[in-house]
N, C-alpha and C positions, 0 to 999 in steps of 0.2 A: 447693280442688279436688288438689293436687300432692298432700297430705300422704295425701289418699284414693286416689291413684293411686299412690301406693308403700306403701300396706298391699293393694293388690289386687297390684301386683308381686310381695309379700314373701308371698302368697298362696298367690298362683299357682307360688313355686318352690316351698313344701311340701308341696304338691299333687302337683308331678311329683315329686319326692321319695317320697312317701308311695305312689308308683306303682309306683316303682324296687324300694323295699323287697318290696310286696304280691306283684309279680308277674315279679319277675325270675328266679327262679328256673323261670317259663313260658315265657320267651323265645323258647327254641326249639320250643315245642310251638301257640304264637298265632301267624298268617299274619299279614304285616303291621303287627305289633307294635313294630318299628323303626321305622316312619313315625311312627306313636304316642307311643314313646319320645321320638323325636330332635322333635317339633313341639308334645307337649303345654304348654309352658310360653308359649310363643309364642302359641300361640293365646287359653292362657287372660289372657295378657296383653292380647291385641287388645281379645277382649270384654270385660274391664274398660276398657279405655282407650274403645271407643265408647258403653257405656255411661256415662262419664265423660261424655264430647261431648254425648248428649240432656241429662242433669242440667242442665250447666251452660247449656244453652238454656233448659231451665225458670226457673235461678235467676235467669238474665237478666232474663225475663221477667215474672216474682214481682218483681223490682228496681224494674222503671219507677217512676217518677214524674214527675210534673207539671214540665216545663222553660217552657213557655210556656203563655200562656193568651190569647187575644183579646178586643180590645175592643168592649163590647158596643155594639150599631148602636142606631142613633135608633129605627130600624125593627126591633125583633128579632123574629124568626120560627125556626120547628123546622128544625136544619137534617136534611135527608132524607140524601143522600148525598155523598161525602167523595173524592177521588182524588188523588193525588201524580203532579205532572209527573217523569216518568222522567230519567235523566242521561243527556239527549242530545248532550251540546254538553259541560256541565260543571258541577261540583257544585254551587260557589256562586250556579248562576241556579234553584236547585227552588222552587217553587212548589204550593200546595194552594187548589184549587177545589171550592165545596160549593152543592149544590143547597139554594132553603129552600121553606117554605111559603108563601110570599109570593112564588112566581114568579118569583126575585129567582136569579143566578149569584155569586158573591162570590169574587173570589181573594186570595189572602192569598201575603206569605214567609212560606217557609215555618221557615224559620229563628227567625226572629221573631214571624211570626204579625201582621206588620202589613198593614194592607187594602189592596190596591194597587187596585183598581178594579169595577166590580158592571155585570153587564150586565139590564136591567129590562125589557125589552122584551117577553118573552112572552105573549102569547096565553090560553096552558093551563097546565096544569097539567105542574113538569116531571119526568120519569121517570129523572135520573143527572146525571151528570158523568163524561168519561172523559176527560185527556189522550191525544195523540199517543204511540205509543214513539218514533218516529224524530225528533221537533219539537218541543222542549218550553215551545214558543210557541202551540202548537196547543191547541184543546180545543174538543168535542163536547159539544151535548147534545141529549137527547130531548124531545118535548115532546107532549104530549095533546090538539094542534091538526092530529096527523099530520105534523110533520116531525122530523128530526132536522140541526140547526144546528151549524154548523164557524164560530169563532171564533180570531181571531190576537191573543193577548193584546198583542203589540209597535204596533198599531194603535190611535191614539188615539179608534177608536168608536165608536156602539154598535150599530151592523149586524153583521151575519153575512155574514164572506167567502163563506160559501155554505148554502144551503137545499135539501136531501136532503126531496122529496116523496112522502109516500105516496100513495095512494088514498081518493078522498075518503069512503070512511067508516072511513077509521083511526083508532084511538084510542091513542097509542104511548106502553106502560107502563113496556116494557125496553128497553133495546139495548145494545149493546159493538160492540168496532173490531176486526180481527184482528190478530194481532203485528207485521205486518207494515206495518199503517195502508191497507193495497188495499180492504179489505170494511167494510161497517158490516151490519149487522144490527139491525131491533128489531122488537119483542115486540107484538099489540097486544092488546087489548081482545076477549072477545066479542060481537059483532054481531049480531043475529038469531042463525044460525047459524056464524057466519064469524071464524074465528080462527088470522092468518097471522105468520108470520116473513116481510119485507120484507128484503129485498137491493139496495145499490147498491154502484156502483162507485166509488173513495173516493181515487182518486188525483187529484194537484194539485189538491185542496183551496187553498192559499193561491195559484193563479195564475189563479183566474176568478173573479175578484171578482163576487157578486152573481147568479152564475148559477144557476138551479136546475137539480137533477139525479132523473132520470126513476130509479124504480126497474132492477134486473137483470131479475128475481123474484121471485116469492111461494113457500112450501111452506103449503099449506092444509090437510094431509090428517092430518097427525099429530099434533096436539094437536086438543083440543074446548073448552076452556074459557080463560079469560084467559091470556097467559102473562108472566106477572111476573117472567124472569129470564132472560136470553141472557150466555153463559158463551165468550169464542173460548178454547182451547190457548194454553195461556203459548207453547208454540215450535211449534206443529204450525198453521200460520196458514188452512190446510182444513179444521177440525176446529173445529166449535162446538158447544156442548152450550144446551137450552133448558129449562126449568122452568114447569110450570104449574099452575095450582088444580084438573085435573083429576087430579092426582098423580103424571104420569108426566115422568120424567128423561129425554129426547131426545138422542142425539149423533149428528149428523152428519158426513159430509165432503160438502164442497159443491164437489169438483171433479166429482161425478158430476153424469152428465146430468140425471135425473129425479129427485124427491123420494121416489119408492119405492128407489131404489138409494144414494141420496144415504143415509138413515136406516140405522147401521147396530146400534144398540142402542138399549134401552128398559129403563127400569128403574121399577118403581112402589111408590111413598113410600106407596100407602094414604089420604095426606092432601095437602091444600094446602100447593102450595110455597111458598117467600117465599126463600129462596138458597141456590145452586146456587157450586161449585167444582171445582179441579182439585188434585188430591197427587200424592205416591208418585214413587219414581224412574221418573223418563220422565215423569211423570203421565200414569199410564195407569189411574186412579181418578181416580171424580169420588163427591160427596156432594151432599148436599142440607140443607138445614133447613124444616122444616114453619112451619106460620104457629100451628097448636097444640103447639110448641116439642118436635117428635117430630127424629129426628138418625135419617140412614141413609147407610149408604158400603159404594158397591161397586167392584170390580176390573172392570173391562170388558175386559181383557185374556183373561179367563178364561171369555170369552163363548164361542170355537169349542174349549173346551177339557170333560172332566165336572169338574171343582173349579168347588164354589162363587162365585157370583161377590160375595154379600153380604157383607162384612166383619162390618159392626155395623149394629143398628137397635135405636134404643133410641124407645119409644113416646111418651113422656116426657121429654124430660132433666131438668125439674124435680123427680121423685120421683126420678131413680135417681143427683141428687146431695145428698149431704150437706153441709151449709157452716155451721162453727158459730157460732153467734151472726148467723146471718145469711140470706137465701135467695135461692132463686134463680127471677124471675118473668120472663124471657123470655130469649130466646135473640136474638144480632143476627148471627153469619156465621159463617166459619170462615177461617181460613186456614193455608200450609201453609208451612212451615220447612225448606228445600233443603237447609240444612247439617245439623240433627238428623235430616232424612230423618220426618219427627213431623207430625200434623195436628193443632191447636188449633181448638177453639171459642170464642167470646166469649159471653155472658152480662150478663146485670144484675140492677140490682131498678129498682122505680119511681122509689128515691131518689137516683138516679145510681153506687150503685158499679157497678162491672166486676168480672167475675167472668172465670178466663182458663181454661178446662179441657182435658187430655192426651186424644187419643184412642187409643185400641189396640183388638185384635179383641176384648182379654178385657171392655173397657168403658170408660167413662169415668170420667177423677179430676180433682181441681183443682190448680191448680197455682198460682194466685195469686188475689188479689184488689189490686183498684186502688181507692182509696176516697178520698174530700175532694178530688176533682174535679167531677165533674157533682154539678147538685142536682135532677136528673130523669130519667126516659128517655132512652137512649145507643141511638141509630137507628144510627149508622154509622160507620167507621172506616176505616182504612186501614195496614195495615204496611210498613214502610224495612225491607226487610233489609240494606241496606247499611252503616247504624248502629244496626239494631236500633234502631230508633224506631217510636212509635205513634201516629197520630192519628184523633183521636175527635170527633163531635160529635153534639147532641142536643137535646132537649127544651129546654131552659135556654138553647137560643141559644147553647153555649160554642163555642169550637173549641179542642181544645186538645193539647199534642205532650208526648209522653209520653218518656223516655229512661230507659236503667240507673242509676240512683242519682243522678238529678238534686234540683237542688232548687230551686224555685221561688223569683220573684222579682218577684210580681205583687200583683193583690189578690186578696181570698179569692173564695170561689165564689159567683157569684150564684144568687139564688133563684128556681122557676121561673116561666115564663110562659105565664100565661092566655093562651092565641087563642083567635079565633073561630071557630065552628064546623062553618065551612064549607069550610075546611081537611079536615074527618075524613074529604072523599070520597075524598080519594088516601090521607094519610098511615095507616102501617098501626098496627093495635089490635091489642094484646098480649094475645089471651085464646083460647079451647078451642072458642068455638061457630064456626060456619064459617057465612056462607052458602049454599056448598053443596059438598058432596062427594061426589064420582064416583070410586070403586073400580075 
């Protein structure tokens, strides 16, 4: 990288000298030439440095290698969702939580992937796990029985410290918690004609053991099918995005008095939404991945302007990416890298290979492939920008920690598991046929 930067600097100075030689006789006739004349080398050098920063991040992602691998459980199950605790108090107390297809939550030490504890008393199928942002020992999970539960990992108990109850017909399939840990939002399956975003006040979750919380209220008009994903804004606690099988990605300002005023933007993916996220400077962009492996990327800051809001729309990423000696079977989701101001997608193969794709307004490009880790479909991941590491979980019941240029000192990868067909009611199947599509 240093040598590359040197070359770019030298090229910048040569280009500046060329400008002087060619245009020097016309300096007096060109307005503002002195400004260009003076700063052209600096502009060129700065652009070269910025390009190098992005390339460095891409190189780090491509160099990810297996650092740790979790031990196989006595009751192996698909790993459906992964989250890593935030460094609220100390870097050494980092944890990893996963939700599994056997209705259990497992907690691991992040650095060693040693198993710590399990919560297995859920009466329904889990739809995700999330750590609190301000307390790294508080964990939330949503369940198809119409509840969101809060767990305090410091306590030696199988009981949730708090239960957030929805309405009788609610079946939760998605949820998230705001960046200040004040509001929980869960999305429901469509029951008859009803689909809800349900909200709760999450304050004081560790001080009211055993109590149940009723909802603050609901949004019921903005989606007309299953709400598959909820994602709060990373730095604005009042802003939340939702994605649905109706193809819509909605952005709300929950500080508004009613649902009509709260809905500030609606983007249509023309397909069934499986994943949504925020990206860009100050996170003013939103993107989604669809169940038929499409990708949409919007700049919602352009809603009140004449500029187009769609940054990129790829109908089928599998057709847009060519991978030498391999294929792309599905997409898992995306991650935004703040340092590089770059959006990346993660996809893979049914044999466990992982492919990282860079996103630009001109299209998608392959950044790198992570092979030799999983032996079956990867369903979830969590990116840690602090140490540039990645945690992945999949249908082989394996939890893997990837770090740049790491060397694995554990067992070889396990073979794929055969899970009872009953779990297929909730786990995602990657194909291009949808049970319903509304545009």
